[in-house]
N, C-alpha and C positions, 0 to 999 in steps of 0.2 A: 442437554437436559438440566433444568434448574428449577428452583422454587421461585414463585413470583416475588418473594421478599428479597431475592438476590439481584433483581433487575432495577437499575437506576436509569430513568429516561433522561437524556441530555440533548443539548442543542448540537447534534452532530458529533462525530468522533473527536474533533478537536477539543471540545469541552471535556470529554472523557479523559483525554490525555492530560489536560491541564489539572483536572481534579486529582488524578492519580499522582502526578508529580507533586502537587501541593501537599498531598497526604503523606507521601512516603519519603520525599527527598529534602534533606537539609543541606545547607551550604557545605561544599566539600565532599559530599557523599559520592562514591563512585557509582556510575550508571553505565550500562552497556547498551550501545546502539549499533545498528548495521552500517556498513560502509560499502556503497553509498546508502543514504538513508532519507526517510521522509523528514523534511525540515520542521514539520509540526512537532516532532519529538525534540530536536535539538534546540529550537527556539525556546520551548518551555523549560528545558533543562538548563540552558544558559541563564535564563531569567532566575532560576532557583539557585544558581551558583554551583551546580553539580560538577563533579569531575567526570567528564565524558570519556568513555573508553570505546573505541571503534573496533569492531570485529569485521573482517572482510567477508564478502559474499561471493557465491559463484552460481552456476546454473541450478544448484540444489539448495539455494538460500544461504542463510548465515552459516559460516564455517564453525560449527559448534565446538569442534575439537580445539579451536584456538582459546576457548574459555579456560582450558587447563592452565593458561598463563595468567588468568585473572583469579587471584586468591579469594576475592570477595567483591560483591557489588550489591547495592541496595535493590536494584531494579534492572531488568533486561527488557528492552523495547524491540519488538519484532513484528514483521509483516509476513507470516509464514505461508499464507495461502497464495500470495502473489507478491513477492518482494518488491517494494517500491524504492527506486524506480526500475531496477534491473530485470525484474520479472521472474526470478527463480522461485521454485516451489520447494519449501523445506521438506526434505525427505523424512520418512517415518523414523528411520534410525536416528536422525538428528533431532527430531521432536522428542523422542524418548530420552536421548542423552541430555538435551536442554532441561527437561523436567527433572531428571535425576540430579543434574548440577544444581539447579535451583533448590531442590529439597535438601541436598547436602549442605549448601552454603547458607540456607535460610533466606534466600532471595525471592523476590516476586517477579513474575513475568507479565508484561503488558502485551497482549495479543491484539493487534489492530487488523481486523478482518474486514477490510474496506470494500473488497469486491470478490470474495471467495465463492459467491454463488455461480460465477461464470468460469467453468472449466471445460476444456474441449477434447483433450487427448486421452483422458482416463478418468476413473471415478475420483471424486474428491477424497483427500485424506481426512482423517478425523482431526478436528481442531485440537490445539493444545489444551483448551479448556475441557474438551471431552476426554482427553487422555489423562488429565491431571487427577491424581488420587490423594494429594496431600495439601490441597487448598492453596496453591502457589500462583494460580493464573487469574488474571483479570482480563476479561474478554470484551473488546469494544467492537460494535457494529454500527452501521449507518444506513439510512435510506437514500443517501445521495446518489449512489451508483445503481441501487435497486429501482428507484423511482425518479427523483430529480433533486438536485442540490438545494433548491430554494425551500424545500420542505423543512429543512433544519431540524430533523429528528434523528437521534441516534440512541444507542443503549449501551450500558456497561453492566456486565454480569460479574459480580464479585463474591468471593467466599465470605461467609460470616466469620467473625464480627466485622471484617473490613468494610463490608457493605454499609453497615450502620454508620461508621465514621464518614464514609463518602457521602452518604445521604445527609448527614448533619452539615457537612461542608457545603454541599450544593444549596442547602436551605439558607446558608449565610450569604452565598454569592448571588443567588437569585431565588425567585419563588416558584420555580418549576417551568417545564416546557409547556407550550401552548396546548390547552386541553382539547379544543375542538379538533385540531389536527390529529392528536392522539386517538380520539374516539373514532374518527373516520378511518384511520389506519387500522385500528383494532377490528372494526367491522370488515374492512377490506381483507384482512388476514382470516378472520373467522369464517367468512363466506367463501373462502377458497380462491378468491381473485388473485391474491399475491402469488400463490404457487403457480397458477396458470400464467400469470404475467411473466414470471421468471423463466418458465419453460419457453414461452414465445421469444422472450428477449435473448435467451441463450442460443436459440436457433438463428435469430437475426444477427447476433453478434458473431456467431461462427461463420456465417456467410460473408460478413464484412471482413473478418480476419483473413479468410481464405483469399478474398479479393486483394487485400493488402499484400499478402505474401506473394501472390502471383504477380502483382504489379511491380513489386521490388525486384523479384527475380528477373522479370522481363526487361525492366528499365536499367538495372544496375549490374546484373550478372554477378561476377565475383568481386565487384568493386565495393559492395556493401553487404552486410549480413544482419539478419534480424534475430534478436534474442528476446526471451520472455514471452514466447508465443503460446504456452500451454494453458494459460488462464488469464482472467481479467479482461480489461477493455483498452489496454495500451500495450505497446511494444517499444523496444529500444532499437534504433537503427545505428549500427556502428560502421564507421568509415575508417578501416585500419590504415588506408593509404593517404588519409587526409589529416593534417596536423590540427590539433585543437585550436590553434591560433586563427584558423580560417573560419571558425564557427560564426563569428560576427558577420563576416562578409557573406557567408552562405545564407544567414538569416535575412540580410539585406537584399540579396538576390531573390530570395523567396518572396519577400514582401513586395518587391517590384512585380512579381508574377501573381500576386494576390493569394499567396499560400502562407499559412501560419505554421511555424515549426518552433520547437522549444528545446533549448540545450539541456543536457543532463548534468553538465558540470556543476551547477549550483547545489546539487544534492550530494556532492562529494566534499570531503574536507581536503583531500588531495586528488584533484581531477586527473583523469588519464591524459596521456599525450596525444591521443587520437580523438577525432571528432565523434560525438555521439548526439543523437537527437531522440526526443521522446515523442512518439506518435500515438495519439488517441484516435480510435476509429468508431466509437459507438454512435457519434452524432452525424455520421456521413453515410450515404448509401454507396453501393458498389461502384456506380459510375463516377461519383464524386471522388471516391478514394483513388480510382485509377487515374483520373484527370489530375488529382493533386500530386500523385507520385510522378507522373509524367512531367509536371511543372517543376517538381523538386529535382528531378534528373537534369532538366534543362538548366536550372539554377546551378547545380553542381558542375555541369559541363562548362558553364560560363567562367568558373573559377580556374578551370584547367586550360582555358583557351589562351 
């Protein structure tokens, strides 16, 4: 819940991240990010000369208790609804603890809610922005996962007077997002189409997610495990028995079988020793998912032969 004056329309969540970093971060400022993390955060922070502090994540998102070792930071960048890339959902206790830490330290929290509309195993938790009572959260959303990435529309909800500073900065960097697309999206929302679309998409994605989980279990058994399944439109496939040095060969074997897979290692500062793959399933139907996992298993077996 917010006032219209708090909303800044941007060219996707990446512009929101860039605007926030430009506004808040000076060279040498400490900034907290998740480990692993969305590189859209780290690229902007490195360009600003920030001192990046990485906090580990688990199945419940950022390990907020580790912030006790961080005396102060200008900004904390998180993906609480579905941690990218590992898929954990930040628990309510940790959300409250993070907000309390930010309030006490005078820090701001950048909440990137890139696919929080899609949750399958329980009701969505309240966003950090909804729980915030001290004006410490900047909330970024995007139409990329809701509709399609080429739309290039996102939004940033900021507390006043921070929103005024961000609006002035965007006016310097560009003259605003495309008006026609905004008007069409506004009508799409006002007429109830977006809400119905999200409901249908959630059902469709849930079926594809289930097909993926069944296919992995059937093809790999205990040789692989899936994490980050509770929300979003991607999961991480972990091969605890396969060294990370084999990921390149596995990708090559997959390409030879016309299957595209993506390593998770680039999203770590210190990658794990075992192999991990990022699997998105929103653009494939159930039959394609099952066939893709079968080919992935064949590629995996070719490494062990």
